[in-house]
Backbone as a chain_set.jsonl record, in Angstrom:
{"seq": "MFSSNAAIEPGVFGAFHSVLLLPEGLAGALTPPQFDAIIDHELHHVRYRDNLTAALHMCVETVFWFHPLVWWIGAYAIIFGVALLIAAFKLRAKFQQSPLGKLT", "coords": {"N": [[4.986, 13.948, 1.968], [3.77, 14.641, -1.162], [2.17, 16.564, -3.675], [0.757, 16.33, -7.09], [0.154, 17.635, -10.211], [-0.291, 16.072, -12.426], [-2.034, 13.444, -14.238], [-2.334, 11.014, -12.077], [-2.355, 8.281, -9.947], [-2.786, 7.754, -6.289], [0.263, 6.936, -4.698], [3.272, 5.347, -3.289], [6.514, 6.135, -3.529], [9.853, 5.204, -4.106], [12.492, 3.217, -2.43], [14.035, 3.259, -0.263], [13.954, 5.908, 0.93], [10.823, 6.719, 1.286], [8.314, 8.463, -0.494], [5.123, 9.729, -0.452], [2.968, 10.307, -2.996], [0.402, 12.348, -4.175], [-2.38, 12.967, -6.253], [-3.174, 16.437, -7.174], [-5.961, 17.951, -5.603], [-7.27, 15.74, -4.623], [-7.962, 15.341, -1.976], [-10.169, 17.211, -1.716], [-11.951, 16.033, -3.278], [-12.855, 13.796, -2.164], [-14.594, 12.086, 0.561], [-13.821, 12.678, 4.142], [-13.344, 10.125, 5.55], [-12.812, 8.435, 3.257], [-10.505, 9.606, 2.212], [-8.752, 9.24, 4.253], [-8.689, 6.406, 4.217], [-7.306, 6.047, 1.964], [-4.792, 7.121, 2.723], [-3.979, 5.587, 4.869], [-3.794, 3.134, 3.503], [-1.659, 3.607, 1.791], [0.293, 4.305, 3.641], [0.62, 1.768, 4.851], [1.934, 0.509, 3.003], [4.461, 1.665, 3.18], [5.162, 1.184, 5.769], [5.479, -1.513, 5.892], [7.446, -1.883, 4.061], [7.159, -2.443, 1.354], [7.881, -1.561, -1.244], [10.651, -1.832, -1.137], [10.916, -4.503, -0.845], [9.845, -5.525, -3.223], [11.539, -4.468, -4.894], [13.889, -5.973, -4.26], [13.069, -8.392, -4.882], [12.887, -8.361, -7.529], [15.44, -8.072, -8.241], [16.404, -10.672, -7.573], [14.784, -12.344, -9.325], [15.877, -11.504, -11.611], [18.361, -12.667, -11.563], [17.793, -15.313, -11.257], [15.948, -16.187, -13.293], [14.659, -18.415, -14.586], [13.885, -20.167, -12.578], [11.444, -21.86, -10.938], [10.604, -21.592, -8.346], [11.157, -18.961, -7.789], [9.318, -17.532, -9.111], [6.949, -18.575, -7.96], [7.164, -17.48, -5.278], [7.047, -14.823, -5.848], [4.352, -14.522, -6.82], [2.997, -15.553, -4.615], [3.681, -13.553, -2.597], [2.425, -11.314, -3.651], [-0.314, -12.21, -3.426], [-0.601, -12.798, -0.605], [0.061, -10.256, 0.336], [-2.137, -8.615, -0.61], [-4.186, -10.001, 0.775], [-3.537, -9.41, 3.337], [-3.823, -6.72, 3.518], [-6.578, -6.452, 2.937], [-7.665, -7.741, 5.215], [-6.88, -6.046, 7.182], [-8.16, -3.672, 6.678], [-10.848, -4.371, 6.934], [-10.8, -5.061, 9.688], [-10.224, -2.592, 10.868], [-12.637, -1.18, 9.923], [-14.499, -2.61, 11.216], [-13.725, -2.053, 13.968], [-14.191, 0.635, 13.919], [-16.917, 0.84, 13.986], [-17.841, -0.177, 16.415], [-18.899, 0.65, 19.692], [-16.672, 1.381, 21.396], [-14.778, 2.155, 19.43], [-15.762, 4.54, 18.377], [-15.327, 6.285, 20.577], [-12.597, 7.18, 20.358]], "CA": [[3.867, 13.818, 1.082], [3.63, 15.64, -2.204], [1.032, 16.441, -4.812], [1.23, 16.59, -8.476], [-1.131, 17.898, -11.267], [-0.34, 14.928, -13.474], [-3.024, 12.411, -13.966], [-1.693, 9.968, -11.621], [-3.219, 7.647, -8.871], [-2.01, 7.967, -5.284], [1.248, 5.937, -4.599], [4.26, 5.557, -2.451], [7.659, 5.911, -4.431], [11.301, 5.138, -3.246], [12.719, 2.12, -1.712], [14.752, 3.476, 1.108], [13.252, 7.029, 1.457], [9.61, 6.511, 0.608], [7.549, 9.624, -0.709], [3.743, 9.514, -0.859], [2.529, 11.297, -4.132], [-1.104, 12.234, -4.298], [-2.82, 13.951, -7.247], [-3.943, 17.637, -6.714], [-7.412, 18.02, -5.409], [-7.861, 14.521, -4.179], [-8.641, 15.573, -0.673], [-11.352, 17.863, -1.841], [-12.942, 15.268, -4.104], [-13.306, 12.469, -1.37], [-14.975, 12.243, 1.934], [-12.67, 12.494, 4.956], [-13.112, 8.63, 5.669], [-12.294, 7.81, 1.991], [-9.196, 10.03, 2.112], [-8.187, 8.539, 5.435], [-8.474, 5.084, 3.94], [-6.235, 5.945, 1.019], [-3.497, 7.437, 3.312], [-3.781, 4.321, 5.728], [-3.402, 2.126, 2.653], [-0.196, 3.914, 1.378], [1.268, 4.184, 4.82], [0.658, 0.331, 4.967], [3.072, -0.033, 1.955], [5.653, 2.161, 3.658], [5.505, 0.555, 7.179], [6.054, -2.991, 5.604], [8.646, -1.782, 3.089], [6.712, -3.142, 0.105], [8.729, -1.045, -2.396], [12.213, -2.375, -1.056], [10.858, -6.149, -0.853], [9.666, -5.757, -4.575], [12.963, -4.257, -5.584], [14.842, -7.091, -3.989], [12.58, -9.602, -5.511], [13.072, -8.082, -9.011], [16.85, -8.436, -8.427], [16.402, -12.153, -7.456], [14.257, -12.757, -10.447], [16.87, -11.243, -12.733], [19.46, -13.685, -11.475], [17.219, -16.787, -11.186], [14.916, -15.964, -14.276], [13.989, -19.519, -14.932], [13.578, -20.835, -11.479], [9.983, -21.824, -10.711], [10.417, -21.148, -6.898], [11.266, -17.464, -7.591], [8.026, -16.99, -9.66], [5.872, -18.864, -7.022], [7.325, -16.56, -4.192], [6.527, -13.53, -6.243], [2.934, -14.577, -6.896], [2.539, -15.693, -3.126], [3.777, -12.391, -1.97], [1.212, -10.495, -4.003], [-1.585, -12.618, -2.858], [-0.415, -12.555, 0.729], [0.012, -8.795, 0.745], [-3.366, -8.2, -0.596], [-5.028, -10.572, 1.834], [-3.305, -8.687, 4.677], [-4.429, -5.209, 3.377], [-8.066, -6.412, 3.165], [-7.97, -8.048, 6.603], [-6.528, -4.862, 8.141], [-9.282, -2.655, 6.55], [-12.081, -5.066, 7.599], [-10.714, -4.879, 11.209], [-10.457, -1.098, 11.089], [-13.999, -0.845, 9.708], [-15.228, -3.122, 12.379], [-13.505, -1.403, 15.151], [-14.738, 1.971, 14.069], [-18.449, 0.59, 14.136], [-17.961, -0.528, 17.721], [-18.845, 1.939, 20.613], [-15.237, 1.835, 21.681], [-14.052, 2.787, 18.356], [-16.262, 6.002, 18.287], [-14.782, 7.27, 21.559], [-11.205, 7.621, 19.964]], "C": [[3.894, 14.991, 0.102], [2.572, 15.536, -2.946], [1.466, 16.79, -6.12], [-0.124, 16.963, -9.329], [-1.179, 17.017, -12.388], [-1.507, 13.997, -13.131], [-2.294, 11.204, -13.499], [-2.682, 9.299, -10.416], [-2.192, 7.778, -7.666], [-1.023, 6.78, -5.102], [2.507, 6.357, -4.025], [5.698, 5.299, -3.585], [9.015, 5.938, -3.557], [11.248, 3.865, -2.395], [13.256, 2.261, -0.352], [14.126, 4.761, 1.784], [11.834, 7.243, 0.759], [8.922, 8.072, 0.59], [6.1, 9.245, -1.086], [3.407, 10.679, -1.697], [0.987, 11.214, -4.367], [-1.487, 13.351, -5.496], [-3.44, 15.205, -6.588], [-5.393, 17.499, -6.59], [-8.111, 16.72, -4.976], [-8.432, 14.625, -2.876], [-10.007, 16.282, -0.652], [-12.341, 16.996, -2.618], [-13.313, 14.038, -3.3], [-13.711, 12.925, -0.068], [-13.754, 12.117, 2.852], [-12.247, 10.903, 5.089], [-12.451, 8.03, 4.499], [-10.885, 8.273, 1.965], [-8.215, 9.397, 3.09], [-7.793, 7.135, 5.036], [-7.367, 4.94, 2.889], [-4.765, 6.233, 1.678], [-3.14, 6.274, 4.259], [-3.213, 3.283, 4.671], [-1.97, 2.517, 2.238], [0.818, 3.824, 2.412], [1.453, 2.699, 5.259], [1.863, -0.139, 4.177], [4.429, 0.51, 2.684], [6.037, 1.372, 4.9], [6.061, -1.037, 6.879], [7.091, -3.062, 4.636], [8.36, -2.501, 1.771], [7.541, -2.735, -1.047], [10.199, -1.861, -2.254], [11.86, -3.983, -1.269], [10.533, -6.338, -2.395], [10.852, -5.344, -5.337], [13.959, -5.585, -5.444], [14.367, -8.332, -4.798], [12.875, -9.465, -6.981], [14.631, -8.5, -9.284], [17.039, -10.102, -8.32], [15.949, -12.864, -8.879], [15.102, -12.521, -11.72], [17.855, -12.271, -12.791], [18.942, -14.997, -11.823], [15.92, -16.868, -12.097], [13.931, -17.226, -14.27], [13.683, -20.468, -13.634], [12.297, -20.736, -10.999], [9.728, -21.284, -9.253], [10.362, -19.635, -6.91], [9.86, -16.985, -8.051], [6.962, -17.227, -8.747], [5.991, -17.848, -5.878], [6.821, -15.29, -4.594], [4.889, -13.535, -6.322], [2.283, -14.647, -5.461], [2.603, -14.363, -2.43], [2.672, -11.278, -2.274], [-0.152, -10.892, -3.262], [-1.65, -12.442, -1.492], [-0.631, -11.159, 1.142], [-1.348, -8.197, 0.525], [-4.388, -8.708, 0.35], [-4.827, -9.798, 3.148], [-4.047, -7.291, 4.738], [-6.006, -5.454, 3.571], [-8.424, -6.959, 4.529], [-7.76, -6.777, 7.571], [-7.612, -3.864, 7.873], [-10.49, -3.192, 7.132], [-11.99, -4.896, 9.113], [-10.886, -3.449, 11.429], [-11.85, -0.599, 10.969], [-14.842, -1.273, 10.815], [-15.07, -2.578, 13.707], [-14.132, 0.076, 15.159], [-16.307, 1.967, 14.201], [-18.794, 0.424, 15.525], [-18.18, 0.773, 18.603], [-17.486, 2.351, 20.991], [-14.447, 2.596, 20.705], [-14.381, 4.267, 18.069], [-15.894, 6.848, 19.275], [-13.381, 7.916, 21.149], [-11.287, 8.536, 18.801]], "O": [[4.021, 16.154, 0.486], [1.958, 14.469, -2.954], [2.465, 17.49, -6.288], [-1.254, 16.567, -9.043], [-2.031, 17.167, -13.263], [-1.896, 13.797, -11.98], [-1.715, 10.451, -14.281], [-3.705, 9.887, -10.064], [-0.985, 7.891, -7.876], [-1.454, 5.653, -5.342], [2.896, 7.517, -4.162], [5.767, 4.32, -4.328], [9.169, 6.586, -2.522], [10.25, 3.487, -1.78], [12.972, 1.494, 0.569], [13.812, 4.756, 2.975], [11.759, 7.911, -0.272], [9.012, 8.79, 1.586], [5.923, 8.46, -2.018], [3.504, 11.837, -1.292], [0.418, 10.173, -4.698], [-0.916, 14.438, -5.587], [-4.14, 15.089, -5.582], [-6.016, 16.928, -7.485], [-9.337, 16.614, -4.964], [-9.444, 13.959, -2.658], [-10.855, 16.052, 0.21], [-13.536, 17.285, -2.566], [-14.108, 13.252, -3.815], [-13.289, 13.976, 0.415], [-12.749, 11.533, 2.447], [-11.126, 10.472, 4.819], [-11.585, 7.173, 4.672], [-10.024, 7.43, 1.713], [-7.064, 9.085, 2.787], [-6.724, 6.664, 5.423], [-6.615, 3.966, 2.859], [-3.744, 5.69, 1.258], [-1.942, 6.029, 4.402], [-2.218, 2.623, 4.973], [-1.103, 1.654, 2.376], [1.955, 3.391, 2.228], [2.399, 2.421, 5.996], [2.652, -0.996, 4.576], [5.41, -0.232, 2.734], [7.184, 0.942, 5.021], [6.916, -1.605, 7.559], [7.619, -4.137, 4.353], [9.255, -3.094, 1.168], [7.895, -3.617, -1.828], [10.737, -2.421, -3.21], [12.668, -4.642, -1.923], [10.982, -7.377, -2.878], [11.112, -5.901, -6.404], [14.629, -6.075, -6.354], [15.146, -9.148, -5.29], [13.106, -10.488, -7.625], [15.009, -9.111, -10.283], [17.855, -10.668, -9.048], [16.603, -13.745, -9.437], [15.022, -13.242, -12.715], [18.213, -12.755, -13.865], [19.55, -15.742, -12.592], [14.943, -17.519, -11.726], [12.727, -17.157, -14.026], [13.2, -21.577, -13.862], [11.905, -19.632, -10.621], [8.734, -20.601, -9.01], [9.609, -19.049, -6.133], [9.285, -16.105, -7.411], [6.086, -16.374, -8.598], [4.939, -17.34, -5.491], [6.178, -14.629, -3.778], [4.247, -12.576, -5.894], [1.29, -13.997, -5.135], [1.662, -14.03, -1.71], [2.151, -10.539, -1.439], [-0.894, -10.115, -2.663], [-2.684, -11.948, -1.043], [-1.346, -10.85, 2.094], [-1.765, -7.356, 1.323], [-5.335, -8.009, 0.711], [-5.75, -9.567, 3.929], [-4.682, -6.838, 5.691], [-6.646, -4.704, 4.309], [-9.514, -6.62, 4.99], [-8.431, -6.594, 8.586], [-7.999, -3.196, 8.831], [-11.167, -2.445, 7.838], [-12.999, -4.615, 9.76], [-11.756, -3.113, 12.232], [-12.28, 0.262, 11.736], [-15.718, -0.571, 11.32], [-15.991, -2.568, 14.525], [-14.513, 0.626, 16.192], [-16.906, 3.001, 14.496], [-19.898, 0.801, 15.919], [-17.684, 1.845, 18.257], [-17.146, 3.532, 20.928], [-13.633, 3.474, 20.992], [-13.564, 5.079, 17.638], [-16.025, 8.06, 19.102], [-13.063, 9.034, 21.553], [-10.26, 9.013, 18.318]]}, "num_chains": 1, "name": "protein.A"}
């Protein structure tokens, strides 16, 4: 994890050796649950190798530029990825509100 004083948003960079880059002062500007949610979100990208998948898809798009199936897969991957993230965060929020979630 690195920080930068540039005007950036949090993000994961690198396909094989991922690096989490955060803007300086982000931790101080957010509440701990907000900051944890951002870190969890970015680690989700690392865990599922989203950058590597996107890079491979770009290579396939380059070779098969006019094939509609390639474009459909790209759009489906984005929609499916967003849906998974939303479901994961809803599940986490629901668990944290339960009595068992507060014990951990």
